[in-house]
Structures are given as structure tokens and as C-alpha cells.
Jmol script that loads the backbone (N, CA, C; Angstrom):
load data "model"
ATOM      1  N   MET A   1       0.838  -1.158   0.000  1.00  0.00           N
ATOM      2  CA  MET A   1       0.000   0.000   0.000  1.00  0.00           C
ATOM      3  C   MET A   1       0.895   1.237   0.000  1.00  0.00           C
ATOM      4  N   GLN A   2       0.507   2.175  -0.781  1.00  0.00           N
ATOM      5  CA  GLN A   2       1.313   3.378  -0.955  1.00  0.00           C
ATOM      6  C   GLN A   2       0.838   4.468   0.006  1.00  0.00           C
ATOM      7  N   ALA A   3       1.795   5.206   0.606  1.00  0.00           N
ATOM      8  CA  ALA A   3       1.471   6.278   1.571  1.00  0.00           C
ATOM      9  C   ALA A   3       0.785   7.429   0.870  1.00  0.00           C
ATOM     10  N   ARG A   4      -0.127   7.990   1.546  1.00  0.00           N
ATOM     11  CA  ARG A   4      -0.817   9.155   0.999  1.00  0.00           C
ATOM     12  C   ARG A   4       0.060  10.386   1.131  1.00  0.00           C
ATOM     13  N   TYR A   5      -0.332  11.425   0.481  1.00  0.00           N
ATOM     14  CA  TYR A   5       0.380  12.688   0.532  1.00  0.00           C
ATOM     15  C   TYR A   5       0.340  13.199   1.963  1.00  0.00           C
ATOM     16  N   THR A   6       1.505  13.380   2.562  1.00  0.00           N
ATOM     17  CA  THR A   6       1.561  13.750   3.976  1.00  0.00           C
ATOM     18  C   THR A   6       2.336  15.026   4.242  1.00  0.00           C
ATOM     19  N   GLU A   7       2.547  15.819   3.260  1.00  0.00           N
ATOM     20  CA  GLU A   7       3.313  17.048   3.480  1.00  0.00           C
ATOM     21  C   GLU A   7       2.516  17.982   4.385  1.00  0.00           C
ATOM     22  N   THR A   8       3.145  18.418   5.438  1.00  0.00           N
ATOM     23  CA  THR A   8       2.462  19.279   6.400  1.00  0.00           C
ATOM     24  C   THR A   8       2.760  20.746   6.179  1.00  0.00           C
ATOM     25  N   ASN A   9       3.563  21.031   5.226  1.00  0.00           N
ATOM     26  CA  ASN A   9       3.930  22.401   4.939  1.00  0.00           C
ATOM     27  C   ASN A   9       2.771  23.073   4.213  1.00  0.00           C
ATOM     28  N   THR A  10       2.046  23.936   4.888  1.00  0.00           N
ATOM     29  CA  THR A  10       0.920  24.612   4.251  1.00  0.00           C
ATOM     30  C   THR A  10       1.284  26.058   4.018  1.00  0.00           C
ATOM     31  N   ALA A  11       0.730  26.602   3.008  1.00  0.00           N
ATOM     32  CA  ALA A  11       1.022  27.997   2.670  1.00  0.00           C
ATOM     33  C   ALA A  11       0.261  28.918   3.614  1.00  0.00           C
ATOM     34  N   THR A  12       0.933  29.928   4.082  1.00  0.00           N
ATOM     35  CA  THR A  12       0.314  30.903   4.963  1.00  0.00           C
ATOM     36  C   THR A  12      -0.082  32.112   4.137  1.00  0.00           C
ATOM     37  N   ARG A  13      -1.319  32.460   4.242  1.00  0.00           N
ATOM     38  CA  ARG A  13      -1.802  33.593   3.481  1.00  0.00           C
ATOM     39  C   ARG A  13      -1.563  34.860   4.276  1.00  0.00           C
ATOM     40  N   GLN A  14      -0.964  35.804   3.676  1.00  0.00           N
ATOM     41  CA  GLN A  14      -0.695  37.079   4.332  1.00  0.00           C
ATOM     42  C   GLN A  14      -1.908  37.986   4.153  1.00  0.00           C
ATOM     43  N   VAL A  15      -2.345  38.554   5.253  1.00  0.00           N
ATOM     44  CA  VAL A  15      -3.478  39.469   5.211  1.00  0.00           C
ATOM     45  C   VAL A  15      -2.935  40.867   5.419  1.00  0.00           C
ATOM     46  N   ALA A  16      -3.205  41.698   4.466  1.00  0.00           N
ATOM     47  CA  ALA A  16      -2.726  43.076   4.571  1.00  0.00           C
ATOM     48  C   ALA A  16      -3.600  43.826   5.555  1.00  0.00           C
ATOM     49  N   ARG A  17      -2.957  44.492   6.478  1.00  0.00           N
ATOM     50  CA  ARG A  17      -3.711  45.281   7.454  1.00  0.00           C
ATOM     51  C   ARG A  17      -3.758  46.716   6.982  1.00  0.00           C
ATOM     52  N   THR A  18      -4.946  47.208   6.915  1.00  0.00           N
ATOM     53  CA  THR A  18      -5.110  48.606   6.533  1.00  0.00           C
ATOM     54  C   THR A  18      -5.619  49.358   7.742  1.00  0.00           C
ATOM     55  N   PRO A  19      -5.170  50.576   7.897  1.00  0.00           N
ATOM     56  CA  PRO A  19      -5.647  51.332   9.047  1.00  0.00           C
ATOM     57  C   PRO A  19      -7.150  51.566   8.948  1.00  0.00           C
ATOM     58  N   SER A  20      -7.778  51.552  10.097  1.00  0.00           N
ATOM     59  CA  SER A  20      -9.222  51.762  10.148  1.00  0.00           C
ATOM     60  C   SER A  20      -9.535  53.193   9.730  1.00  0.00           C
ATOM     61  N   ARG A  21     -10.554  53.328   8.950  1.00  0.00           N
ATOM     62  CA  ARG A  21     -10.944  54.668   8.499  1.00  0.00           C
ATOM     63  C   ARG A  21     -11.847  55.363   9.505  1.00  0.00           C
ATOM     64  N   THR A  22     -12.386  54.622  10.434  1.00  0.00           N
ATOM     65  CA  THR A  22     -13.214  55.244  11.465  1.00  0.00           C
ATOM     66  C   THR A  22     -12.316  55.650  12.621  1.00  0.00           C
ATOM     67  N   THR A  23     -12.497  56.829  13.074  1.00  0.00           N
ATOM     68  CA  THR A  23     -11.696  57.293  14.204  1.00  0.00           C
ATOM     69  C   THR A  23     -12.459  57.022  15.481  1.00  0.00           C
ATOM     70  N   GLN A  24     -11.747  56.562  16.455  1.00  0.00           N
ATOM     71  CA  GLN A  24     -12.361  56.261  17.742  1.00  0.00           C
ATOM     72  C   GLN A  24     -12.550  57.549  18.515  1.00  0.00           C
ATOM     73  N   ARG A  25     -13.742  57.738  19.024  1.00  0.00           N
ATOM     74  CA  ARG A  25     -14.006  58.900  19.868  1.00  0.00           C
ATOM     75  C   ARG A  25     -13.738  58.512  21.308  1.00  0.00           C
ATOM     76  N   PRO A  26     -13.185  59.412  22.060  1.00  0.00           N
ATOM     77  CA  PRO A  26     -13.008  59.090  23.480  1.00  0.00           C
ATOM     78  C   PRO A  26     -14.369  58.943  24.129  1.00  0.00           C
ATOM     79  N   PRO A  27     -14.463  58.085  25.146  1.00  0.00           N
ATOM     80  CA  PRO A  27     -15.761  57.915  25.796  1.00  0.00           C
ATOM     81  C   PRO A  27     -16.260  59.235  26.349  1.00  0.00           C
ATOM     82  N   GLN A  28     -17.533  59.488  26.128  1.00  0.00           N
ATOM     83  CA  GLN A  28     -18.126  60.733  26.592  1.00  0.00           C
ATOM     84  C   GLN A  28     -18.388  60.651  28.087  1.00  0.00           C
ATOM     85  N   LYS A  29     -17.935  61.645  28.791  1.00  0.00           N
ATOM     86  CA  LYS A  29     -18.197  61.709  30.222  1.00  0.00           C
ATOM     87  C   LYS A  29     -19.535  62.395  30.422  1.00  0.00           C
ATOM     88  N   THR A  30     -20.400  61.750  31.163  1.00  0.00           N
ATOM     89  CA  THR A  30     -21.663  62.396  31.473  1.00  0.00           C
ATOM     90  C   THR A  30     -21.396  63.428  32.558  1.00  0.00           C
ATOM     91  N   LYS A  31     -21.897  64.583  32.318  1.00  0.00           N
ATOM     92  CA  LYS A  31     -21.657  65.667  33.272  1.00  0.00           C
ATOM     93  C   LYS A  31     -22.517  65.461  34.501  1.00  0.00           C
ATOM     94  N   GLN A  32     -21.850  65.431  35.615  1.00  0.00           N
ATOM     95  CA  GLN A  32     -22.564  65.359  36.881  1.00  0.00           C
ATOM     96  C   GLN A  32     -22.807  66.769  37.371  1.00  0.00           C
ATOM     97  N   ARG A  33     -23.885  66.906  38.092  1.00  0.00           N
ATOM     98  CA  ARG A  33     -24.146  68.212  38.692  1.00  0.00           C
ATOM     99  C   ARG A  33     -24.584  67.999  40.133  1.00  0.00           C
ATOM    100  N   PRO A  34     -24.264  68.938  40.992  1.00  0.00           N
ATOM    101  CA  PRO A  34     -24.651  68.784  42.394  1.00  0.00           C
ATOM    102  C   PRO A  34     -26.159  68.965  42.560  1.00  0.00           C
ATOM    103  N   VAL A  35     -26.748  68.056  43.308  1.00  0.00           N
ATOM    104  CA  VAL A  35     -28.172  68.130  43.627  1.00  0.00           C
ATOM    105  C   VAL A  35     -28.265  68.225  45.148  1.00  0.00           C
ATOM    106  N   GLU A  36     -28.947  69.257  45.618  1.00  0.00           N
ATOM    107  CA  GLU A  36     -29.052  69.461  47.057  1.00  0.00           C
ATOM    108  C   GLU A  36     -30.373  68.898  47.584  1.00  0.00           C
ATOM    109  N   PHE A  37     -30.261  68.103  48.640  1.00  0.00           N
ATOM    110  CA  PHE A  37     -31.412  67.518  49.313  1.00  0.00           C
ATOM    111  C   PHE A  37     -31.540  68.192  50.668  1.00  0.00           C
ATOM    112  N   THR A  38     -32.753  68.571  51.021  1.00  0.00           N
ATOM    113  CA  THR A  38     -32.990  69.214  52.316  1.00  0.00           C
ATOM    114  C   THR A  38     -34.202  68.574  52.991  1.00  0.00           C
ATOM    115  N   LEU A  39     -34.190  68.606  54.309  1.00  0.00           N
ATOM    116  CA  LEU A  39     -35.310  68.081  55.082  1.00  0.00           C
ATOM    117  C   LEU A  39     -35.440  68.893  56.361  1.00  0.00           C
ATOM    118  N   GLU A  40     -36.649  69.342  56.639  1.00  0.00           N
ATOM    119  CA  GLU A  40     -36.919  70.124  57.845  1.00  0.00           C
ATOM    120  C   GLU A  40     -37.384  69.194  58.965  1.00  0.00           C
ATOM    121  N   VAL A  41     -36.477  68.815  59.828  1.00  0.00           N
ATOM    122  CA  VAL A  41     -36.795  68.040  61.036  1.00  0.00           C
ATOM    123  C   VAL A  41     -35.902  68.579  62.158  1.00  0.00           C
ATOM    124  N   PRO A  42     -36.332  69.665  62.794  1.00  0.00           N
ATOM    125  CA  PRO A  42     -35.474  70.340  63.772  1.00  0.00           C
ATOM    126  C   PRO A  42     -35.117  69.512  64.995  1.00  0.00           C
ATOM    127  N   ASN A  43     -35.944  68.563  65.386  1.00  0.00           N
ATOM    128  CA  ASN A  43     -35.688  67.783  66.593  1.00  0.00           C
ATOM    129  C   ASN A  43     -34.888  66.512  66.344  1.00  0.00           C
ATOM    130  N   ALA A  44     -34.503  66.236  65.112  1.00  0.00           N
ATOM    131  CA  ALA A  44     -33.760  65.006  64.801  1.00  0.00           C
ATOM    132  C   ALA A  44     -32.324  65.122  65.298  1.00  0.00           C
ATOM    133  N   SER A  45     -31.787  63.997  65.727  1.00  0.00           N
ATOM    134  CA  SER A  45     -30.382  64.001  66.145  1.00  0.00           C
ATOM    135  C   SER A  45     -29.454  63.507  65.037  1.00  0.00           C
ATOM    136  N   SER A  46     -29.977  62.759  64.063  1.00  0.00           N
ATOM    137  CA  SER A  46     -29.178  62.355  62.903  1.00  0.00           C
ATOM    138  C   SER A  46     -30.092  62.114  61.712  1.00  0.00           C
ATOM    139  N   VAL A  47     -29.607  62.531  60.540  1.00  0.00           N
ATOM    140  CA  VAL A  47     -30.353  62.339  59.296  1.00  0.00           C
ATOM    141  C   VAL A  47     -29.356  61.918  58.228  1.00  0.00           C
ATOM    142  N   ALA A  48     -29.745  60.945  57.421  1.00  0.00           N
ATOM    143  CA  ALA A  48     -28.905  60.476  56.312  1.00  0.00           C
ATOM    144  C   ALA A  48     -29.767  60.377  55.063  1.00  0.00           C
ATOM    145  N   LEU A  49     -29.108  60.319  53.946  1.00  0.00           N
ATOM    146  CA  LEU A  49     -29.760  60.215  52.652  1.00  0.00           C
ATOM    147  C   LEU A  49     -29.374  58.886  52.025  1.00  0.00           C
ATOM    148  N   ALA A  50     -30.355  58.105  51.590  1.00  0.00           N
ATOM    149  CA  ALA A  50     -30.085  56.814  50.952  1.00  0.00           C
ATOM    150  C   ALA A  50     -30.934  56.713  49.698  1.00  0.00           C
ATOM    151  N   GLY A  51     -30.346  56.110  48.660  1.00  0.00           N
ATOM    152  CA  GLY A  51     -31.102  55.985  47.416  1.00  0.00           C
ATOM    153  C   GLY A  51     -30.373  55.142  46.393  1.00  0.00           C
ATOM    154  N   THR A  52     -30.918  55.142  45.211  1.00  0.00           N
ATOM    155  CA  THR A  52     -30.322  54.348  44.140  1.00  0.00           C
ATOM    156  C   THR A  52     -28.934  54.856  43.767  1.00  0.00           C
ATOM    157  N   PHE A  53     -28.634  56.098  44.042  1.00  0.00           N
ATOM    158  CA  PHE A  53     -27.328  56.675  43.720  1.00  0.00           C
ATOM    159  C   PHE A  53     -26.224  56.240  44.682  1.00  0.00           C
ATOM    160  N   ASN A  54     -26.575  55.689  45.855  1.00  0.00           N
ATOM    161  CA  ASN A  54     -25.546  55.206  46.790  1.00  0.00           C
ATOM    162  C   ASN A  54     -25.863  53.795  47.297  1.00  0.00           C
ATOM    163  N   ASN A  55     -26.576  53.042  46.472  1.00  0.00           N
ATOM    164  CA  ASN A  55     -26.902  51.648  46.759  1.00  0.00           C
ATOM    165  C   ASN A  55     -27.688  51.495  48.062  1.00  0.00           C
ATOM    166  N   TRP A  56     -28.520  52.479  48.356  1.00  0.00           N
ATOM    167  CA  TRP A  56     -29.383  52.483  49.538  1.00  0.00           C
ATOM    168  C   TRP A  56     -28.593  52.318  50.840  1.00  0.00           C
ATOM    169  N   ASP A  57     -27.381  52.808  50.850  1.00  0.00           N
ATOM    170  CA  ASP A  57     -26.526  52.719  52.036  1.00  0.00           C
ATOM    171  C   ASP A  57     -26.817  53.928  52.930  1.00  0.00           C
ATOM    172  N   CYS A  58     -27.451  53.696  54.071  1.00  0.00           N
ATOM    173  CA  CYS A  58     -27.845  54.806  54.937  1.00  0.00           C
ATOM    174  C   CYS A  58     -26.681  55.386  55.738  1.00  0.00           C
ATOM    175  N   HIS A  59     -25.485  54.855  55.558  1.00  0.00           N
ATOM    176  CA  HIS A  59     -24.306  55.393  56.241  1.00  0.00           C
ATOM    177  C   HIS A  59     -23.402  56.189  55.292  1.00  0.00           C
ATOM    178  N   ARG A  60     -23.620  56.056  54.003  1.00  0.00           N
ATOM    179  CA  ARG A  60     -22.717  56.668  53.023  1.00  0.00           C
ATOM    180  C   ARG A  60     -22.907  58.170  52.862  1.00  0.00           C
ATOM    181  N   THR A  61     -24.141  58.666  53.020  1.00  0.00           N
ATOM    182  CA  THR A  61     -24.402  60.091  52.795  1.00  0.00           C
ATOM    183  C   THR A  61     -25.098  60.709  54.004  1.00  0.00           C
ATOM    184  N   PRO A  62     -24.336  60.986  55.063  1.00  0.00           N
ATOM    185  CA  PRO A  62     -24.954  61.664  56.208  1.00  0.00           C
ATOM    186  C   PRO A  62     -25.266  63.110  55.846  1.00  0.00           C
ATOM    187  N   MET A  63     -26.327  63.623  56.416  1.00  0.00           N
ATOM    188  CA  MET A  63     -26.704  65.011  56.158  1.00  0.00           C
ATOM    189  C   MET A  63     -26.187  65.870  57.313  1.00  0.00           C
ATOM    190  N   ILE A  64     -25.972  67.142  57.014  1.00  0.00           N
ATOM    191  CA  ILE A  64     -25.475  68.054  58.051  1.00  0.00           C
ATOM    192  C   ILE A  64     -26.590  69.005  58.472  1.00  0.00           C
ATOM    193  N   ARG A  65     -26.532  69.374  59.732  1.00  0.00           N
ATOM    194  CA  ARG A  65     -27.553  70.285  60.262  1.00  0.00           C
ATOM    195  C   ARG A  65     -27.360  71.658  59.617  1.00  0.00           C
ATOM    196  N   ASP A  66     -28.495  72.246  59.246  1.00  0.00           N
ATOM    197  CA  ASP A  66     -28.491  73.567  58.629  1.00  0.00           C
ATOM    198  C   ASP A  66     -29.653  74.366  59.228  1.00  0.00           C
ATOM    199  N   GLY A  67     -29.376  75.050  60.313  1.00  0.00           N
ATOM    200  CA  GLY A  67     -30.439  75.781  61.011  1.00  0.00           C
ATOM    201  C   GLY A  67     -31.417  74.795  61.630  1.00  0.00           C
ATOM    202  N   ALA A  68     -32.686  74.903  61.223  1.00  0.00           N
ATOM    203  CA  ALA A  68     -33.718  74.007  61.749  1.00  0.00           C
ATOM    204  C   ALA A  68     -33.844  72.725  60.927  1.00  0.00           C
ATOM    205  N   GLY A  69     -33.084  72.621  59.848  1.00  0.00           N
ATOM    206  CA  GLY A  69     -33.206  71.455  58.979  1.00  0.00           C
ATOM    207  C   GLY A  69     -31.870  70.773  58.737  1.00  0.00           C
ATOM    208  N   TRP A  70     -31.858  69.936  57.724  1.00  0.00           N
ATOM    209  CA  TRP A  70     -30.687  69.150  57.360  1.00  0.00           C
ATOM    210  C   TRP A  70     -30.482  69.239  55.863  1.00  0.00           C
ATOM    211  N   LYS A  71     -29.214  69.139  55.425  1.00  0.00           N
ATOM    212  CA  LYS A  71     -28.952  69.196  53.986  1.00  0.00           C
ATOM    213  C   LYS A  71     -27.779  68.292  53.609  1.00  0.00           C
ATOM    214  N   ALA A  72     -27.799  67.882  52.347  1.00  0.00           N
ATOM    215  CA  ALA A  72     -26.703  67.113  51.757  1.00  0.00           C
ATOM    216  C   ALA A  72     -26.696  67.404  50.265  1.00  0.00           C
ATOM    217  N   SER A  73     -25.506  67.432  49.693  1.00  0.00           N
ATOM    218  CA  SER A  73     -25.361  67.653  48.262  1.00  0.00           C
ATOM    219  C   SER A  73     -24.693  66.420  47.656  1.00  0.00           C
ATOM    220  N   VAL A  74     -25.273  65.927  46.557  1.00  0.00           N
ATOM    221  CA  VAL A  74     -24.765  64.730  45.888  1.00  0.00           C
ATOM    222  C   VAL A  74     -24.586  65.058  44.417  1.00  0.00           C
ATOM    223  N   SER A  75     -23.432  64.705  43.844  1.00  0.00           N
ATOM    224  CA  SER A  75     -23.198  64.897  42.414  1.00  0.00           C
ATOM    225  C   SER A  75     -23.816  63.735  41.649  1.00  0.00           C
ATOM    226  N   LEU A  76     -24.730  64.071  40.736  1.00  0.00           N
ATOM    227  CA  LEU A  76     -25.460  63.045  39.997  1.00  0.00           C
ATOM    228  C   LEU A  76     -25.393  63.291  38.495  1.00  0.00           C
ATOM    229  N   SER A  77     -25.298  62.217  37.738  1.00  0.00           N
ATOM    230  CA  SER A  77     -25.394  62.274  36.285  1.00  0.00           C
ATOM    231  C   SER A  77     -26.869  62.386  35.908  1.00  0.00           C
ATOM    232  N   PRO A  78     -27.163  62.837  34.699  1.00  0.00           N
ATOM    233  CA  PRO A  78     -28.559  62.901  34.286  1.00  0.00           C
ATOM    234  C   PRO A  78     -29.237  61.535  34.414  1.00  0.00           C
ATOM    235  N   GLY A  79     -30.450  61.540  34.922  1.00  0.00           N
ATOM    236  CA  GLY A  79     -31.203  60.302  35.096  1.00  0.00           C
ATOM    237  C   GLY A  79     -32.288  60.453  36.146  1.00  0.00           C
ATOM    238  N   ARG A  80     -32.897  59.330  36.482  1.00  0.00           N
ATOM    239  CA  ARG A  80     -33.986  59.280  37.455  1.00  0.00           C
ATOM    240  C   ARG A  80     -33.504  58.475  38.660  1.00  0.00           C
ATOM    241  N   TYR A  81     -33.651  59.032  39.842  1.00  0.00           N
ATOM    242  CA  TYR A  81     -33.158  58.399  41.066  1.00  0.00           C
ATOM    243  C   TYR A  81     -34.260  58.342  42.112  1.00  0.00           C
ATOM    244  N   GLU A  82     -34.305  57.222  42.845  1.00  0.00           N
ATOM    245  CA  GLU A  82     -35.213  57.090  43.972  1.00  0.00           C
ATOM    246  C   GLU A  82     -34.398  57.237  45.252  1.00  0.00           C
ATOM    247  N   TYR A  83     -35.020  57.817  46.277  1.00  0.00           N
ATOM    248  CA  TYR A  83     -34.297  58.052  47.529  1.00  0.00           C
ATOM    249  C   TYR A  83     -35.269  58.157  48.689  1.00  0.00           C
ATOM    250  N   ARG A  84     -34.702  58.080  49.893  1.00  0.00           N
ATOM    251  CA  ARG A  84     -35.435  58.312  51.137  1.00  0.00           C
ATOM    252  C   ARG A  84     -34.461  58.882  52.155  1.00  0.00           C
ATOM    253  N   PHE A  85     -35.004  59.507  53.170  1.00  0.00           N
ATOM    254  CA  PHE A  85     -34.204  59.986  54.287  1.00  0.00           C
ATOM    255  C   PHE A  85     -34.281  58.965  55.415  1.00  0.00           C
ATOM    256  N   VAL A  86     -33.228  58.903  56.211  1.00  0.00           N
ATOM    257  CA  VAL A  86     -33.228  58.058  57.398  1.00  0.00           C
ATOM    258  C   VAL A  86     -33.063  59.005  58.589  1.00  0.00           C
ATOM    259  N   VAL A  87     -34.163  59.211  59.298  1.00  0.00           N
ATOM    260  CA  VAL A  87     -34.208  60.162  60.407  1.00  0.00           C
ATOM    261  C   VAL A  87     -34.222  59.375  61.715  1.00  0.00           C
ATOM    262  N   ASP A  88     -33.137  59.489  62.455  1.00  0.00           N
ATOM    263  CA  ASP A  88     -32.996  58.760  63.724  1.00  0.00           C
ATOM    264  C   ASP A  88     -33.359  57.278  63.564  1.00  0.00           C
ATOM    265  N   GLY A  89     -32.903  56.685  62.463  1.00  0.00           N
ATOM    266  CA  GLY A  89     -33.118  55.261  62.209  1.00  0.00           C
ATOM    267  C   GLY A  89     -34.418  54.913  61.510  1.00  0.00           C
ATOM    268  N   GLN A  90     -35.294  55.889  61.284  1.00  0.00           N
ATOM    269  CA  GLN A  90     -36.577  55.650  60.619  1.00  0.00           C
ATOM    270  C   GLN A  90     -36.538  56.165  59.187  1.00  0.00           C
ATOM    271  N   TRP A  91     -36.991  55.325  58.239  1.00  0.00           N
ATOM    272  CA  TRP A  91     -37.017  55.712  56.832  1.00  0.00           C
ATOM    273  C   TRP A  91     -38.198  56.634  56.581  1.00  0.00           C
ATOM    274  N   VAL A  92     -37.922  57.782  55.939  1.00  0.00           N
ATOM    275  CA  VAL A  92     -38.930  58.816  55.715  1.00  0.00           C
ATOM    276  C   VAL A  92     -38.848  59.280  54.263  1.00  0.00           C
ATOM    277  N   SER A  93     -40.002  59.432  53.619  1.00  0.00           N
ATOM    278  CA  SER A  93     -40.036  59.989  52.264  1.00  0.00           C
ATOM    279  C   SER A  93     -39.904  61.504  52.329  1.00  0.00           C
ATOM    280  N   ASP A  94     -39.477  62.096  51.243  1.00  0.00           N
ATOM    281  CA  ASP A  94     -39.313  63.542  51.166  1.00  0.00           C
ATOM    282  C   ASP A  94     -40.680  64.193  50.961  1.00  0.00           C
ATOM    283  N   PRO A  95     -41.151  64.994  51.919  1.00  0.00           N
ATOM    284  CA  PRO A  95     -42.467  65.621  51.759  1.00  0.00           C
ATOM    285  C   PRO A  95     -42.501  66.652  50.628  1.00  0.00           C
ATOM    286  N   LYS A  96     -41.334  67.125  50.178  1.00  0.00           N
ATOM    287  CA  LYS A  96     -41.282  68.125  49.111  1.00  0.00           C
ATOM    288  C   LYS A  96     -41.007  67.515  47.733  1.00  0.00           C
ATOM    289  N   ALA A  97     -40.926  66.199  47.640  1.00  0.00           N
ATOM    290  CA  ALA A  97     -40.630  65.554  46.350  1.00  0.00           C
ATOM    291  C   ALA A  97     -41.789  65.756  45.376  1.00  0.00           C
ATOM    292  N   ARG A  98     -41.451  66.029  44.136  1.00  0.00           N
ATOM    293  CA  ARG A  98     -42.479  66.226  43.107  1.00  0.00           C
ATOM    294  C   ARG A  98     -43.059  64.902  42.618  1.00  0.00           C
ATOM    295  N   GLU A  99     -42.299  63.835  42.784  1.00  0.00           N
ATOM    296  CA  GLU A  99     -42.717  62.531  42.273  1.00  0.00           C
ATOM    297  C   GLU A  99     -42.353  61.457  43.287  1.00  0.00           C
ATOM    298  N   SER A 100     -43.110  60.372  43.300  1.00  0.00           N
ATOM    299  CA  SER A 100     -42.797  59.252  44.179  1.00  0.00           C
ATOM    300  C   SER A 100     -43.090  57.945  43.450  1.00  0.00           C
ATOM    301  N   ALA A 101     -42.539  56.854  43.986  1.00  0.00           N
ATOM    302  CA  ALA A 101     -42.739  55.523  43.418  1.00  0.00           C
ATOM    303  C   ALA A 101     -42.949  54.547  44.562  1.00  0.00           C
ATOM    304  N   THR A 102     -43.838  53.586  44.372  1.00  0.00           N
ATOM    305  CA  THR A 102     -44.054  52.598  45.420  1.00  0.00           C
ATOM    306  C   THR A 102     -42.836  51.691  45.529  1.00  0.00           C
ATOM    307  N   ASN A 103     -42.595  51.184  46.731  1.00  0.00           N
ATOM    308  CA  ASN A 103     -41.468  50.276  46.934  1.00  0.00           C
ATOM    309  C   ASN A 103     -41.970  48.938  47.466  1.00  0.00           C
ATOM    310  N   ASP A 104     -41.085  48.003  47.651  1.00  0.00           N
ATOM    311  CA  ASP A 104     -41.443  46.653  48.092  1.00  0.00           C
ATOM    312  C   ASP A 104     -41.787  46.566  49.577  1.00  0.00           C
ATOM    313  N   PHE A 105     -41.680  47.672  50.293  1.00  0.00           N
ATOM    314  CA  PHE A 105     -41.911  47.658  51.739  1.00  0.00           C
ATOM    315  C   PHE A 105     -43.248  48.272  52.128  1.00  0.00           C
ATOM    316  N   GLY A 106     -44.108  48.520  51.148  1.00  0.00           N
ATOM    317  CA  GLY A 106     -45.429  49.051  51.429  1.00  0.00           C
ATOM    318  C   GLY A 106     -45.474  50.551  51.615  1.00  0.00           C
ATOM    319  N   SER A 107     -44.423  51.241  51.247  1.00  0.00           N
ATOM    320  CA  SER A 107     -44.423  52.694  51.332  1.00  0.00           C
ATOM    321  C   SER A 107     -43.937  53.250  49.987  1.00  0.00           C
ATOM    322  N   THR A 108     -43.526  54.495  50.000  1.00  0.00           N
ATOM    323  CA  THR A 108     -43.089  55.110  48.736  1.00  0.00           C
ATOM    324  C   THR A 108     -41.663  55.635  48.861  1.00  0.00           C
ATOM    325  N   ASN A 109     -40.986  55.647  47.743  1.00  0.00           N
ATOM    326  CA  ASN A 109     -39.676  56.294  47.627  1.00  0.00           C
ATOM    327  C   ASN A 109     -39.901  57.629  46.944  1.00  0.00           C
ATOM    328  N   SER A 110     -39.143  58.606  47.320  1.00  0.00           N
ATOM    329  CA  SER A 110     -39.164  59.888  46.643  1.00  0.00           C
ATOM    330  C   SER A 110     -38.339  59.758  45.366  1.00  0.00           C
ATOM    331  N   VAL A 111     -38.667  60.576  44.364  1.00  0.00           N
ATOM    332  CA  VAL A 111     -37.990  60.506  43.068  1.00  0.00           C
ATOM    333  C   VAL A 111     -37.452  61.885  42.714  1.00  0.00           C
ATOM    334  N   VAL A 112     -36.215  61.909  42.232  1.00  0.00           N
ATOM    335  CA  VAL A 112     -35.632  63.134  41.690  1.00  0.00           C
ATOM    336  C   VAL A 112     -35.129  62.815  40.281  1.00  0.00           C
ATOM    337  N   VAL A 113     -35.397  63.722  39.363  1.00  0.00           N
ATOM    338  CA  VAL A 113     -34.946  63.580  37.979  1.00  0.00           C
ATOM    339  C   VAL A 113     -33.927  64.666  37.718  1.00  0.00           C
ATOM    340  N   VAL A 114     -32.745  64.260  37.302  1.00  0.00           N
ATOM    341  CA  VAL A 114     -31.643  65.195  37.052  1.00  0.00           C
ATOM    342  C   VAL A 114     -31.541  65.433  35.558  1.00  0.00           C
TER     343      VAL A 114
END
end "model"
wireframe off; spacefill off
backbone 0.3
color backbone group
């Protein structure tokens, strides 16, 4: 029996690389802007802000006393965010919010649109 053709030397095809005609744009940075949150609770000893912008972490954004109320400023990109205040350990919706959304706990989250 005669051996079959067994040459393993195969021709390599050269592919010419041409520079891409499309220019890559640098990723666009979404402009963040400061959004100020305020709450009038003069008798509170601590107030924090929690929402979708800080993964609902009630320790990440403490508010500072400002006269009879509390305030915090958060830099946010354009979008829709839900939030609540945590007043002395109790979750409270923003009474001045223009919009609200129901949540899984039987209450509402306040909504801010940037």
C-alpha cells in the first residue's frame, strides 16, 4: 500500500492590514451636577440620605444640620433616582418631592430627575 500525501507544509496567506478609516471617539463623560437635598426636622439628632445613587446605604451620605433642617449635596449624572431619608433610624419619604414611586416595603420612595 502506498502512503498518501503527507506534506504538512501549508502555505500561509498574508493578510494586509489597513488602518481603520473610522476614528475612535473618546468615551463621553456624562456631566454630573450637584443636587441638594434638604429636610426640615429640627428635633432630629441624625439624618442620612439613601437611594439608588448610593446603593441604599444609609451610612454613606450623612446630612449636616443647617439651622432648623438638614442638607446634603450629591453629584449626579442625568437620570432618574429614587431616595429616602433616614431620620434617627426611621425611613422617611421627602415631603417636598415632586414625584414618588411605590417600593417593596409598602411605602413610597421619593424621586428626583436630574
